[in-house]
N, C-alpha and C positions, 0 to 999 in steps of 0.2 A: 305714818312711817311703816314700811313693810317689816315683816317678821325678820327677814334676813338682815335688814339695816339695823334693827334693834339688837340682833344677835352680834353683829359686827361691832356695834358701839360698846356692848358689854365686854366683848373680848378685848377691845382696845383699852378700856378702862382697867381691866384686870392686868393686862400686860404693862401698862404705864405705872400702875401701882406697884407691881412686882419690881420693875426697874428702879423706881424711886426708892423703895425699901433697900434694895441692894446697894444703891449709891450711899445710903446712910451708914452702911457697914464700915466704910473707910475708903481711903484713897485707892485708886486702881493699882494693882500690883505691877511691878516692872515686867516688861516683856520677857518671856522665857525663850531665849535664843542661844544657839551655840552648842559646843560639845559637852559643856558642863553647866547646863542651865539651872537656875534656882526655880524649882517648880513649887508654887505656893500650896499650902495645905488646902485640901478640898473643902468647899463649902456647898454641900448639896442643896439644889434649888427647889426640890420638891416637884409637885405635879405641874407647876407653871414655870418652866425655865425662862430665862431671859430671851425675849423675841424682839430683835431689832434688825431691820434690813432696809436699806435705802430704796426708794422708788427708782425704777429704770427710766433714765431720761434720754440716753443716747448722746451723740456728738453733734453740736451745731456746726454749720459750715465754717471751715477753717480751724476748728478746735480739734486738738489731738492730745495724746498723752505727753507727759514731760519726760524727755530723754535725759539720761545722766550726762554730765559734762563730757564733751568729746564725742558724743553720739548724736544722731538725728533719727527721726522716725517719720515715715510716710505711710499712707494707706495703700497697701498692695491690692486690695479688693474691698469693695463696699457692697451694701445691699444684699447680703446673704441672710439666711434665716437660721439664727441661733447657731453659728459655727462653733464647734467644740474641739475638733482634733484635726491635725494636719499630717499629711504624708507626702513625701516628694518622690516621684517616679524617676527612673534612670534617665528618661528623656527630658527631664526638667519640668514636666507637668506637676502642678501642686494640687493635691486632692484634699478636699475639706469635707469632713463628716458634719452634716447638719442634723441635729437631733435635740430633743428636749425631754425633760421629765414629764410624765403623764400623771394626772391626778388619780389618786386612789380613793377608796371609800372613806367617808368622814366618820370617825368612831368616837370623837370627843370634842369638847370645846377647844382644846389645844390643837387638835388636828385641823379643825376648821380655821383657827387663827393662823396656823402654819401655812395652809394652802392659800388663804387670802393674801398673806404676806408674800409668798413666793410668786403668786400671779402678778402682784404689783411690781415685783422685782424682775419679771420676765424669766423666772427660774422654773416655771411650771406652765404648761399649755400644750398647744398642738406641736407635734414632732414632725418635721419635714421628712424624716426617714430616707434621706438620700445622701449621696456623695457627689459633690460638684467638682468639676475639673477646671483649673485655672491655668492660663499660660501667658507668660510675659515674652512674647515673640520678638519684640524689638529691643529688649534689654534695658528699658528705661526705669525699671523698678515698680511698674504698675502692670497688673494683668489686664490686657485688653481683650483676651479671648476667654470665653466661658461656656461651659456646656455641662449637661448632666452625665456623669460617669456611671452612676448606678442609682436606682430608685426602687421603691417598694420594699425597703429594708425594715428592720425592727429595732429602732433606736440605735443606729450604728454609731460606733465610737472608734475603737482601735482598728488600724489597717496595717497590712504588711504584704509586700510583694516578694515572692521567692521563686525564681525561675519563671515558669509559665503558669503560676498559680497565685491568685490574689486572695488574701484572707481578710475577712471582716469580722470584728467583734460586735455582733448584735447582742442586745441585752439578754436574749434567751440562748445564746451559744455562739461558737465560732464556726463560720461557714467558709468553705473554699470554693473559688470560682475560677474557671479557665480564663487565662489572659493571653492575648497575642501582643507581641512587642509593638509599642507605639499606638495601641488601641485607644480610640477616643471615648469608648464606652464599653460596658459589659452588660449583656442582656441574657446570656445563657444561665440556666438554673445552676444553683450551687449544691454542694453536699455538706451536711452538718458533721463536723468532726467531734464536737462535744456539746452537750446541752447544759445550760445553766438555768437556775431558777430566776425568773424575772422579779421585779419589784424591789423595794428598798433602795439601796445604793445600786443604781442601774447601769453604770458605765462599765464597759469591758475593754480595757486597754490591751494592746498586743505589742509584743516585742520579739523579733526573731533572734535566735542565737547567732553569734558571729559566723559559725560554720553553716548556717542555713538549715540545720537538721531538726531544730526544735522551735516551738513557739511558746512564749510565756504570756499568760493572761491574768489580769487582775480582776478579782470578783469580790466586791464589797459585801458587808453584812446586810441582812434584811432590816435590822433595827439598830437602835442606839447602843443598848447594852444587853441584848438578848432578853428583853422584857417579856417577850412572848414564848420564852423557853428555847433551849438549845436545839430541840428537834427541828424547828423551822430554819435554824442557822446551819444545819448540816451541809457541808460542802461549800460554805461561804467564808468570808473574812480571810481570804487566802490568795496566794499566787499559784496558778496551775502551770505545769510543764506538759506540753503536748509533743509527743514523739511523732514526727510526720511520716516516717517510714512504716512504723508499725500501727499507727492510728491510736495508740494507747495514750492515756493521760493520767496524771497523778497530781496531788497537792505537793508543790515544791516547798512552800513555807506557809505557816498558818498564824493565827492570832493577830492578823493585820486587819483592823476594823474596816478600812477602805483604802486599799493600795491602788493608786491610779497610775500616774506616770511612772515609767520604768526606763532605765538607761544602763548601758555598760560603761564601766570605768576602764579605759583601754589599757592602762599600764598593768593592772592586776587581772583583768578579765572578769571582775566581780560584778554581779547584778546589784543595782541600786533602785530604790523606789521612794516615792513620797506617800505618806499615809495621813489620812484625816482621822483624828482621834475623837473620843466620845464627848457628849454634851452633858451639861447639867451640873458641873462641878466648879464653875467659876470662869472668869475671863481668861486666865492663863493656865488653867488646870484641866486636863494635861495639855501640853503643846502638841501641835502637829509636828511631823518629823520627816527627815531624810535619813535613810538607813541603807546600809549594805544588807543583802538578803542571803542567809545561809541555807543551803539545802537541808531540809528537815527542821529548820529553825522555827521557834514559837515566840511570838512577840507580845503576848500578854492578854489580848482581847478575848473575852470581856472581863476576865478575872482581875487584871491588874494593869497598870500603865507605867510608862517610863521606867522599865525594869520590873521591879517586884513591889511597887506601891499598890496595895490591895484596894480595890473598889468595893467597899462594903455594902453597896446597893445590890450586889450580885451574889447569888449562892456560889460558894467558893470550891475550887479544886486545888488543894495545896500542892499536889504533885506538879500540876501545870504551872502554878505560880513559881515554884522553885526552879523551873527550867526557862522562865521567861527571859528573853534577851533584851538588854538595854539598847535603845536605838542610838545611832551615831551622832545625830545633829538635830537640835530642836529648832523649829521654824515659827515659834509663836503660837499662842492659843487661838484655835479656830480660824486660822488664816485661810483654810480651805486650799491648801497647796495641792494642785492637781497636775499641772504640766511639768514635765521634766525632760531635759536633754543634756547631753554632754557637749560642751563648747570648748574646742581646743584653743590654746593660747594664740593670740593674734587675730582671732575671728573678728573681735571688736577691739579697737585700739585701747591699750591700757589694761586689758583684761587677760589674766593668765589662764591656765587650764582650770576647768571647774564645771559645775552643774548650774544650768539655768532652770528656774522654777517659776511657773505661772501660778500666782496666788489669787484665787477666785474671789476671796473675801468672805468675811464672817457675816452671820445673821443672828448670832446667839451670844453676844457679850455687850456690856454697857457702853464701851467705847470700841468702835469698829476697828478691825485689823485686816491685813492683807490688802487686796485691791492694788496689786503691783506685780511687776516682774523683777525677781531678785536673782543674784548670782552668788554662789558659794564657791570660793577658791579651793582647789585641791593641790596637795603636795604629796608625792609618793603614795598615791592611791587613797588618800584620806582627806577629809575636810580640814582646811587650815586657815584660820583667821575669820574675822567677822564677815557677814554677808554684805553685799552692796546692791543698791538699787540699779536696775537698768531702765525700767519704765515706771513712772508713778503718775499721779494726777487722774486716776480713774474715778476717784471719789470726790464729791463736792466737799469743800471745807467744813460745812455745817453737818455733814454726814446724812443729809436728808435725801440726796439723790446720788445715783452713780451714772457717770457718763458711759462707762464700760466696765467689763469684768474679764480679766485675762484668764485663759484656760490653757489650751495646748500650746507648746513651744517646740520649734524645730529649726534646723539650719536650712535656709533656702537654697535653691539651685545655684545662686550666684554668690554663696558664702555669707549672705546676710542672715539675720535672725528673724524668723517669722513667728507671730503671736496671734492666736485666735482670740477674738473678743466677742463673747456671745450676747452681751447687752448692746454693744455698739454695732453688732452685725458686720464687723470689719475684720480683715486680716492686716495687722500692722507689720511693717518691715523696718528693722533697725539696722543701721550701718554706722560707720564712722562719719563724723561731721565733715 
C-alpha cells in the first residue's frame, strides 16, 4: 500500500471516529431557520471538525431534481464544466461562469482530508476559467446554441453588463471589458477596477445598483475564524461598493464571513445577501443566513455570530461585538446558501414575492443539509413566513452521493427560473407545470 493510501485511510478513520463520538453526544438539534431561530449552544469540535461530504455522481439519463407541486423542471443546458453563476444579457443570451476552487498547499492532516473529500465531491480541481454563452433561439426551453463568450479568466464568478461595459468578478479583482451590443464573444483586454486577495473563499459575486452607477462585490474571508490572524483578513469578509464614475471603492459592510449572492428588494431598494457562517461549533451553530445589508454595518465575523453571541475561540474585540447586527433570516446550519435572486409574485404559479436561494449543501455536519433550491416569501420588504422548497432531490437518500449541487439562481429571458448545478454540470429551468 502506498504512503498516500495509508495516509488517506488514517484520515478516514480519524474522521469516522470523530463523527461517531459526536453522534453519541445526543440527538441532532432542530434546524435553525426563520426570523427567530433557536440557535443551539456551541459545541467546539477541536482540531478535527466533522467532515462529511457525498461523492459526486451526476445525473443518470432521464433523472432530474424534484420540483415542488405545480412546477416542472427541465435541463436548459448540459455538458458544462462546473457551472457556478448565471447572467442574462438584454438580447436573451444566457452567460454561465465555469470555474472551480483550486487546491492550495497541504499544511495538516485535516487539510489533506479536506482536499481529498472536496475532490471526491468535485468541489476542487481544474478551473475552466471561462464564460459560456447559451441561446434558446427557438424558444423551446432548451439552449441549442452554445459558444465561448470569454476565456483565460481567473476563476470568474460574478458578471454584470452596464451600457457598453461588461464586468467580471475574477477571484483576484473586478475587471471591466468593452462590450458591443449583441456580441457573441469578448476578446479585447480588460482593465482592473479593484484588486482582491485570492485564496480562501474565492468567489467574487457582482451586483449593479439600480441606477447603474455602482457595483457591489462580495469578498469572503481567507479562513474559517481568522485562525491565521486578522492581518491576512484585511479587506476581506465584506461587501465592497465600487463607484464606476470615479473608480473609487470602499467597504460597504463588513463582518460577513462569506457573502455570496446579492439581490435588491424592489419595494424598499435595500440590498440583501446570503452568508455562509463559520465551522466547528456544531450542526446548527451558527446558521447560514439571509440578511439586509446596511451601509457601514458590521455583522459579527469573526468575533461573534447571530448578533452578539461571542465565539470564544477568537481573540475578542468588545467594541465590534457591541455593534454587531443580528441577521434577518436563518437558513439552517452549513447549508452553504450561495445563490440569491429576487422573484416577483407570479413568476412561478403559487409563489408570492420573495427571494430564491440556491443551497449548495453542507460538508461539515453529521446529517447533511442544503442540497436544494428554496424560496423565502417577503411582505412589505421583509421575510414573512416559512421557507418553501422549489427544487430538491439533489442528494441521494443515504447521503453517500449527490446527483447535483445548486449554486447560482436567476430569472431566465423567458420568465423561468434558471439554476446552475456544478456537480451535474447542468443549468436547470423551472416553470409552472
